C-alpha positions, 0 to 999 in steps of 0.5 A, spaced: 148 447 889 154 442 887 157 437 890 162 439 895 169 437 896 172 433 902 176 438 906 183 439 903 188 438 908 194 440 903 191 446 902 195 452 899 199 458 903 193 462 899 188 457 901 190 457 908 190 465 908 183 465 906 181 460 911 184 464 917 181 470 914 174 466 915 175 465 922 173 472 923 166 470 919 161 468 925 154 464 924 151 469 929 146 464 931 151 460 934 156 465 935 162 460 933 165 462 926 164 458 919 171 455 920 170 452 927 163 449 924 166 445 919 162 449 914 168 451 910 169 444 906 175 446 900 178 452 898 181 453 891 184 459 888 189 460 882 191 466 879 185 469 877 179 467 881 178 463 887 173 459 890 170 457 897 166 451 897 162 450 903 155 448 907 151 450 912 148 448 918 141 446 915 138 447 909 133 453 912 139 457 915 135 464 915 142 467 916 144 463 909 145 469 905 148 473 910 153 468 911 154 466 903 155 473 903 160 475 908 164 468 906 165 471 899 167 479 901 172 476 907 175 470 901 175 475 896 178 482 900 184 476 903 185 473 896 185 479 892 182 476 886 174 475 884 171 470 888 165 465 888 162 460 894 159 454 892 154 450 897 154 444 897 149 438 898 153 434 904 149 435 910 152 438 916 153 434 923 157 436 929 162 432 927 165 437 922 166 441 928 174 442 929 177 439 935 175 442 941 169 446 938 163 442 940 166 442 948 162 449 948 155 445 947 157 440 951 157 436 945 164 432 945 
């Protein structure tokens, strides 16, 4: 585990393409994408590799391993380079969700 970088608001076009593709990776319990939930904290990509920095909604998420692999596989397919996923230690809060996403739960 590593410290999670702050979300990157100035992503490269390649990183933005990965983030868009990750909208298809759904948390099976919550029915929302990992992007909507704010779990994808940063994406770094270069000519030979990509790294996705993410967190889980809870450290004991039963779907954690499957989510990590889905994120890795989706990012790698999109980037066409070997991709790793690094788990951050940052605690998830509902405020990390994209604007408007919490409305589905009646939170905001």
